[in-house]
C-alpha positions as CSV (number, residue, x, y, z in Angstrom):
1,X,42.9,101.6,-26.4
2,X,43.2,101.5,-22.4
3,X,47.1,100.6,-21.2
4,X,47.2,98.7,-18.1
5,X,48.0,101.4,-15.5
6,X,45.8,104.2,-17.1
7,X,42.5,104.2,-15.1
8,X,39.1,103.0,-16.6
9,X,36.8,105.9,-17.3
10,X,33.5,106.5,-14.7
11,X,30.8,105.0,-16.6
12,X,33.2,101.7,-17.6
13,X,33.6,101.5,-13.6
14,X,29.9,102.2,-13.6
15,X,29.0,99.3,-16.0
16,X,30.6,97.1,-14.0
17,X,29.5,97.5,-10.7
18,X,25.7,97.1,-12.2
19,X,26.9,93.9,-13.9
20,X,28.4,92.7,-10.3
21,X,25.2,93.8,-9.0
22,X,23.2,91.9,-11.4
23,X,24.7,88.2,-11.2
24,X,23.9,89.0,-7.0
25,X,20.2,89.1,-7.7
26,X,20.4,87.0,-10.1
27,X,22.2,83.9,-7.5
28,X,19.8,85.2,-5.0
29,X,17.1,83.9,-7.1
30,X,18.7,80.5,-8.0
31,X,18.6,80.1,-4.2
32,X,15.0,81.1,-4.0
33,X,13.9,78.5,-6.6
34,X,16.1,75.7,-4.7
35,X,13.6,72.7,-3.4
36,X,14.1,69.9,-0.8
37,X,13.8,65.9,-1.0
38,X,13.5,63.8,1.5
39,X,13.7,60.1,1.0
40,X,12.2,57.5,3.3
41,X,13.1,53.4,2.8
42,X,11.0,50.8,4.4
43,X,12.1,46.9,4.3
44,X,8.6,44.7,4.2
45,X,7.4,47.8,5.6
46,X,10.2,48.4,8.5
47,X,12.3,51.6,8.4
48,X,15.7,50.3,6.2
49,X,18.6,52.1,5.4
50,X,18.9,53.4,1.9
51,X,21.0,55.8,-0.6
52,X,19.5,58.0,-3.2
53,X,20.4,59.6,-6.4
54,X,18.8,62.6,-7.6
55,X,18.5,63.9,-11.3
56,X,17.0,66.6,-13.6
57,X,17.5,66.2,-17.2
58,X,20.0,63.1,-17.4
59,X,22.2,65.4,-14.9
60,X,23.1,64.3,-10.9
61,X,21.8,67.3,-9.2
62,X,21.8,65.8,-4.9
63,X,22.3,62.7,-3.8
64,X,23.7,60.7,-0.3
65,X,21.8,58.7,2.7
66,X,18.0,58.4,2.8
67,X,16.5,60.7,5.9
68,X,18.2,63.8,5.7
69,X,17.2,66.8,3.2
70,X,18.8,67.1,0.1
71,X,18.1,70.4,-1.4
72,X,17.8,70.5,-5.2
73,X,17.1,73.3,-7.9
74,X,13.2,73.4,-8.5
75,X,11.7,71.4,-11.5
76,X,10.9,67.7,-12.6
77,X,13.3,65.0,-10.9
78,X,14.5,61.2,-11.1
79,X,14.6,60.2,-8.1
80,X,16.4,56.6,-7.7
81,X,16.5,55.0,-4.2
82,X,18.6,51.8,-3.3
83,X,18.6,49.0,-0.4
84,X,21.8,49.2,1.4
85,X,22.6,45.8,2.4
86,X,20.9,43.6,0.5
87,X,23.1,41.2,-2.1
88,X,21.2,41.8,-5.1
89,X,21.6,46.1,-4.9
90,X,17.7,46.9,-5.3
91,X,16.6,50.2,-6.5
92,X,13.6,51.8,-7.1
93,X,12.9,55.6,-9.5
94,X,9.9,57.7,-9.4
95,X,9.5,61.2,-11.4
96,X,9.1,64.1,-9.1
97,X,8.0,67.9,-9.4
98,X,9.9,69.4,-6.8
99,X,8.3,72.9,-6.0
100,X,10.8,75.5,-5.0
101,X,10.7,76.6,-1.0
102,X,8.7,73.0,-0.4
103,X,9.6,69.5,0.8
104,X,8.6,67.0,-1.3
105,X,8.7,63.6,0.7
106,X,9.9,60.2,-1.4
107,X,9.3,57.3,0.3
108,X,9.9,53.6,-1.4
109,X,9.2,50.2,-0.2
110,X,11.2,47.1,-0.6
111,X,9.9,43.6,-0.5
112,X,12.8,41.1,0.7
113,X,13.9,37.5,2.6
114,X,17.0,36.2,3.8
115,X,18.1,32.9,1.7
116,X,20.9,30.2,3.5
117,X,22.5,27.9,1.6
118,X,24.1,25.0,4.0
119,X,26.6,22.7,2.4
120,X,26.3,19.5,3.9
121,X,28.3,16.3,2.7
122,X,28.4,13.0,4.6
123,X,26.4,14.4,7.4
124,X,28.9,16.8,7.9
125,X,28.9,21.0,7.2
126,X,30.8,21.3,4.1
127,X,32.9,24.5,2.2
128,X,31.9,25.3,-1.2
129,X,30.4,28.0,-4.1
130,X,27.2,29.0,-3.7
131,X,25.7,31.4,-7.0
132,X,23.0,32.9,-7.1
133,X,21.0,33.6,-10.3
134,X,17.8,35.8,-10.9
135,X,16.6,35.1,-14.7
136,X,20.1,35.2,-16.6
137,X,22.0,37.6,-14.6
138,X,24.3,36.4,-11.8
139,X,23.3,38.3,-8.6
140,X,26.3,37.0,-6.4
141,X,28.0,34.5,-4.6
142,X,27.7,33.1,-0.8
143,X,29.8,31.2,1.6
144,X,27.7,27.9,3.0
145,X,25.9,28.7,6.0
146,X,26.3,32.8,5.3
147,X,22.6,34.4,5.4
148,X,22.0,36.9,2.5
149,X,18.8,39.2,2.4
150,X,17.7,39.5,-1.3
151,X,14.5,41.2,-3.0
152,X,11.8,38.9,-3.0
153,X,11.3,36.8,-5.7
154,X,12.2,33.6,-8.0
155,X,16.0,32.5,-8.2
156,X,18.0,29.8,-9.1
157,X,20.9,28.7,-6.6
158,X,23.7,26.8,-7.9
159,X,25.8,24.9,-5.4
160,X,29.0,23.7,-6.3
161,X,31.5,21.1,-3.8
162,X,34.8,19.5,-6.0
163,X,33.5,18.5,-9.1
164,X,30.1,18.3,-8.4
165,X,27.4,20.6,-8.8
166,X,23.3,21.1,-7.3
167,X,21.0,23.0,-8.6
168,X,17.8,24.5,-6.6
169,X,14.8,27.0,-7.9
170,X,13.9,28.9,-5.0
171,X,11.0,30.9,-4.7
172,X,12.1,34.2,-1.6
173,X,8.6,35.6,-0.7
174,X,8.7,38.8,1.4
175,X,9.7,38.7,4.9
176,X,10.3,34.8,4.1
177,X,13.8,33.4,6.0
178,X,15.0,30.7,3.6
179,X,17.1,27.8,4.3
180,X,18.3,25.4,1.5
181,X,20.2,22.4,2.5
182,X,22.9,21.3,-0.3
183,X,23.4,17.6,0.2
184,X,27.0,16.1,-1.5
């Protein structure tokens, strides 16, 4: 048994050196197998800001703002992109094969519109609660006169003022600016 102060044999040192060199060689191979993904986001066909998350086998391997290149290990990836600045926070996912040494573009277009709800009582602007619902999911709340970007689609708008409530069904089309006047 070797003591901590006794030098190792030259054979043992040679083995450690070979292991270290082999380890360096493998890390160089891993770097050479990197791929890059460039995500681009559009909203109704116009450039927009987005956020990207890249996963391989359920594990996060990259992400950030769309636009700059994101370096990931080569292989099959799930790329999920979110459109920034929308009330409903829409996302879309695609499966891609990222090739070593290549840039793989991913372009995602979101269809949105703008919704504004104005609460009026006795001809004057009022303040109250506006709840936006899609299907059975509550998307969020708005204040009276506040415009929000939302994915195109069908929404239920619930407006409450005092103890009263008004409900509106709204179909929001891509690029549409929709104003709902809630009269109390």
